[in-house]
C-alpha positions in Angstrom: 9.8 -4.2 28.3 6.6 -3.0 28.0 5.2 -3.3 24.9 2.2 -0.5 24.2 -0.1 -0.8 20.9 -3.3 0.6 20.3 -6.6 -0.6 18.9 -6.0 0.5 15.4 -2.5 -0.6 15.8 -2.7 -3.8 16.5 -5.7 -4.3 13.9 -3.1 -2.4 11.1 -0.4 -5.5 11.7 -2.8 -8.0 10.8 -3.7 -6.6 7.3 -3.3 -8.6 4.2 -3.0 -7.5 0.6 -2.2 -9.1 -2.5 -0.6 -7.8 -6.0 -2.8 -7.8 -8.3 -0.7 -6.1 -11.2 3.0 -4.3 -11.4 5.0 -3.1 -14.2 8.2 -0.1 -14.2 5.7 2.6 -13.3 3.2 1.6 -11.0 2.1 -0.9 -8.7 -1.7 -2.1 -8.2 -2.0 -3.8 -4.6 -5.8 -4.7 -3.2 -6.5 -5.8 0.0 -8.5 -8.9 0.8 -10.1 -9.0 3.2 -12.3 -5.8 2.5 -11.5 -5.7 -1.7 -10.0 -1.9 -1.8 -7.8 -1.2 -4.3 -5.2 0.7 -4.1 -2.8 2.2 -7.3 0.9 3.7 -6.8 2.9 5.5 -9.5 6.2 5.3 -10.0 8.4 8.1 -9.9 11.9 9.9 -10.0 12.3 12.0 -7.6 14.7 15.1 -7.8 17.7 12.9 -6.4 17.3 10.6 -9.3 16.1 7.2 -7.7 12.7 5.9 -8.3 10.8 6.1 -5.6 6.0 5.8 -5.3 4.5 9.4 -5.3 2.3 10.8 -3.4 -0.4 10.8 -5.6 -2.6 7.1 -5.0 -5.5 6.3 -7.2 -7.4 4.5 -4.5 -10.6 2.1 -5.3 -13.2 2.0 -3.0 -14.8 -1.5 -2.3 -18.5 -0.9 -1.5 -20.3 -2.2 0.9 -16.8 -2.5 3.2 -16.6 -2.5 6.8 -13.4 0.5 6.4 -13.0 2.8 4.7 -10.3 3.3 1.9 -8.2 5.8 4.4 -8.5 3.6 6.8 -6.2 0.4 5.1 -3.6 3.3 3.1 -0.5 3.2 5.2 -0.7 -0.6 5.7 -1.0 -0.8 1.7 1.9 1.8 0.7 4.3 0.1 3.1 3.0 -3.3 1.1 3.4 -2.1 -2.1 7.2 -0.9 -1.1 7.8 -3.6 0.4 6.7 -5.7 -3.0 8.5 -2.6 -5.3 12.0 -3.5 -3.7 12.0 -6.3 -4.4 11.0 -6.3 -7.8 13.3 -3.2 -8.4 10.8 -1.4 -9.5 12.0 1.2 -6.8 15.7 2.1 -5.5 
């Protein structure tokens, strides 16, 4: 089996985040190396399940090497994992 990754995909797997806060209605995570903060909001979908909203509040760290958009997919994936484990979302 041959595994081919683009450079951006390979580097995305190394992104490390930490949880700054979590509550019933939101979770805030931070990229540990770059300092960008991502706030995700918990909403109830049409099926009555609690999920992370598509809207996100980003607080960019000035002087960071990469823009927050570079990390947004990884930040969402991390936030979803933490929110599931914390029973914040279904």
